[in-house]
N, C-alpha and C positions, 0 to 999 in steps of 0.2 A: 889747051890740050888737057885731057883728063888723065889721071894716073892709071897705071895698069890695073886690071881687075884683081882684087884681093890685096892690093897694096894699102897699107895703113898710113895715116898721116905722119906717124913717128918715124917712118922709114925702115922699120924692122921687117925683115923677111922671114923671121922665125915663126912657124905656124902656131906654136904654143903661145907666144906673145900676142900674136894677132887674135887668136881665139880668146885669150884673157881680156884683151882690150874690147873685143866685141861684146863679151859677156858683161863687162863693166858698164859699157854704154847702154846695153839693153836693160840692166838693172836700174840705172839712173832713169831711163825712160819709163819703165814700169812703176817705179817709185813716184815719179812725177804724176803719172796717171792716177795712181792710187790716192795720192794726196788730194787731187782734184775731185775724185769720186767721194772721198770722205767729207770734203767741204760741202758738196751737193747733198749728201746724205744728212749731214748736220742741219742744213737749211730746211730740208723737207721734214725732218723730225721736229724741228722747232715750229714749223708751220702747222703740223698735225697737232702738236701739243697746244698751241695757241687756239686753234679751232675747237679742240675738245673742251678747253676751258671756257670759251665763249658759249658753246652749246650748253654746257652744264650750268653756267651762270644764267643764260637766257631761259633754260628749262626750269630753274629754281625760282625765277622771278615771275614766271607766267602762271597765273591762277588756273586751276583745272575746273 
């Protein structure tokens, strides 16, 4: 059986406590998402940097 709508796992029926708990969970979720996006951005930035270095190196070694 599911708990009643709006009931929090801690058993508190105080609306302020429930709201605070919801905000804390949301903050943790958004922080988790941001961390993942930052990891992806770092990987893409590293790939771009590596590719640019390779292109510069190949362009410098190719005679015109």
